N, C-alpha and C positions, 0 to 999 in steps of 0.2 A: 562618501555615500556608502550605505550598507548594501550589498548585494545578497540575494538569498536563493539558493536553489533547493527547493523542497521536492521530496520523493515519497511515492507510494513504496510500499515494503514488498509485499506478496506478488511476485510476477514482474516486479520491476528491478529490485536489488536482488532478491532470492528467488530461485526457481522452485517454490513451494507449492504451486497447484496441484501437482500429483500427490505429493505428501499430505496436502489438505484434504483430498478425496479420501485417502486411507484414514485419515483421522476422523472424518466423518463416518466413515464405515464402522470404526471402532466405537464410536459414540453411540451409534444406532445399535450395534450388536449388544453393548452394555446395556442399553434400554429395552432389549427385547424386540427390537422393531427391525424389519427387512431393510436393508440399505436401499438407498435411492440410486437412481441411473447416474453414473459419473458425470454425464453432460448436464443432468440438472444441478449436480452440486457445483460443477465448475462455474454455472451461470449465476450463482450467488457469490462467488469470489468477489471481493471488493465491497461487499455489504457488512454491515455489523453483524456478529453472530445471531443476535436475537432475530433480526430480520431474516437472515439465511434460514434459520431452523423454522421459522414461522412459515416461510415459503414452502419448505421441503415438507413440512408436516401439515401444512394446510389448516394452520390454526394461528390465532392472534398471537402477537409477540409476548403478551403478558401471561399466556397459557403455561400451566405447570409444567407441560412436557417441554416447552421451550427452555424454561428454567433448567430443568434437567439436563436437556440436551447440551446446553451451554457448559455446564459442570463437567459433563462426562467428556464432552470435546476438550476442555482445558487439561483434563487428567491425561488424556490421550495424546495431547500436544507435546507434553514433557517427555514422552517416551517415543513418540514417532517421528516429530520434526527435529526438535532441539539436538539430539544426537549426531544428526546428519548435516546440521547447520552449515558448517564450513563448505561441505562438498556441494552445497545447493546454492552458494552464491555465483551470480551470472559471470561469465567471462568478461574481464576488463573493469568490473565494478569497483574492486580494491585500489587499483591503480587509478583509475577515474576520478574516485573521491580524493585521492591523495593530491592529484593535480589541481582539483578545484580548491581544496583547501590550501595548496601552496599559493594559489592565486588570491587569497583572502576573500573567497566566496563562502558566507556562511551557509552550512548545510543543515538541512531540516527534514524530518519525516512527518508526513501527514498520513495515517493510516487508519484503516476500519478495525484494525485489532485493537483489543484492550491494551492500554498502555503497558502494563506489566508484562504481557504476552509479547508485545513488540520489543520491550526493553530486553527480554530473556532472549528472543531471537536474534537481535542485532548483537548482543553480547556474544551469544554461542557462535556466531558467524565471524566474530573479530571485527566488527564493523562499527560499535557502539560509540567508540570515543572520537570517530569523525563527525558526529552529529551534536549540535549544539542545542538543539531544540528537538523534542518529539511530542507530537500531539496525537493521541489514541482516540478511539470512539468514545471512551468513558470519560475524557477530558472535555467534551464538548456536549451541548444539549442536542444538536442536530448534526450528526455525522455526515459524510459525503452520500451524495452529491450536493448537499447544502453547503454554501460557502464558508460555514462558520470555521471548519478546520483550518482553511487557508488564511482566514482573517485572524485566528489565533496565533497561527505562525509568524505572520507579520507583526502583530501586537508585541510578541515575546521579543522578535528581532528588531523592533523599532523600524520598521521599513515600510514603505509604501507598495501598493500593487505593482506599479511600474519598474520597480526595482528587483522583482522577483519573477522566478519562472517555475512552474510545476511540471514534474515528470511522472507519468504513470502508465499503465497498460490497460486500464479499463476507461469506458466512457464516464464511470462514476468520478474518476479524477479529473477528467478533461472537463466535464460540466461543473465540478466545483470550482476549479480554476477560473472558468469563464464566468461564473456568477460572481466571483470575488474581484473580477477585473485583472487577473493574473494571466500572463502568456503561459502556454503549454507545450509540452513535448510528449508526444504519444509514442511509445515503444511498441513495436509488432512482435516481440518474442514472448509476450505474456499470455494473457487471458483472451482478451478479445482481439478479433480478426483486423486487418488493416481496413477493410471495408467499413466495418462498424466503428472503428476509430476515427477514420476520415468523416464519418457522417456528424461527429461531435465538433468538427471544425477546429482541430489543434492548430497551434501556430507552426509547428514542424511535426514530422514523422520520422523516427529513427528506428533503423533496423538492428543497430547494437549498441553497446555503451560507449564506444568510441565516437559514435555519431552524436550521441546525448552530450558528452563533453564538449564536442566540437561546436554544438549548437548554443549551449550554456555560455561558452567562452565568447562566441559571437554575439549573443543577445546580451550578455551582461558585461561589456567591455569595462576595462580598468579606467579609473579617472585620469 
């Protein structure tokens, strides 16, 4: 039986939220726009970039300013986040992924980042080779919290929902898993607060990555 553990990226595997705020600031500065409040920027983490810029600028997703913002963000991403990637990996993540891999659990990433950006971040963080599947926002028609990302991971792994668990730090991750019929683990060290995560009714709540690994091993026992 194929067993699948799928993970969000920002705020779940990599402590990138603060760096993401800096990247948005750099993008707005390049556009000649006043930076937005950091709390407002953080509230968009977990959404596709087009949705985030649309919300922060108060314009539709297809507005030319959103297109420019996404391009400026991607330019800044290469200079602000990628060089720091290894130092941003959360404690226990590298070792935990190794343990899950050793137990023959298929590892996947389902993220709201564009595929190329997620691939670059995972590679810079020295985590890419652990993941058999990577699904980015541009790999699906309807990104999180729609279930399509989770369903895409299952399809590529040849697994059923009951053979999988999703790990994430935002309600977008948990609602995606719920809609796809996948169990979920909410991590409290990322973007959304414990109370907000609990309201999305995850299967488990974990305070660190060691807890995540323990829950996955318990939830996806070996045959």
